[in-house]
C-alpha positions, 0 to 999 in steps of 0.5 A: 507501602499500602494500596492507598499509599500507592494510588496517592502517589500515582495520582500525584505523578498524574497530577505533575504530568498534566500540569506540566503539560499545560505549563510548557504549552506555546506562549499566548497573548497573555502574561506567563503564569506562575506555574509556567515560569516555575516550568521554564525555570525547572527545565533550564536548571535541570538542562544545564545540570544534565549537561555537566559530566560530573552532575550525570555521574552523581545522578548515576550514583544516586539512583544506583544507591537508591536501586540498591536500598529498594532491592535489599529492602524488599528481599526480606518480604519474600 
C-alpha cells in the first residue's frame, strides 16, 4: 500500500468514528436522523450476533485467517 492509500484509509476510519459518536448521542426533542437510526440498527444487529457462540467462533476464525493472510503476504517483502 502506498502512503496516500493509508492516509485515505485513516481518514475514512476517523470520519466513521466521528459520525458514530454523533449518531450515538442522547435523543433530543427532534426526530432521529437517518444516520442515528442506521447506527442503532447496526448496534442491535452486531450486539445480537456477538451473543451467539457460533457467531463468535466464526468471527475469531475469520480474523485469524485474515491475520495469517496478512502475515504471509508481508514476509516476501523483507
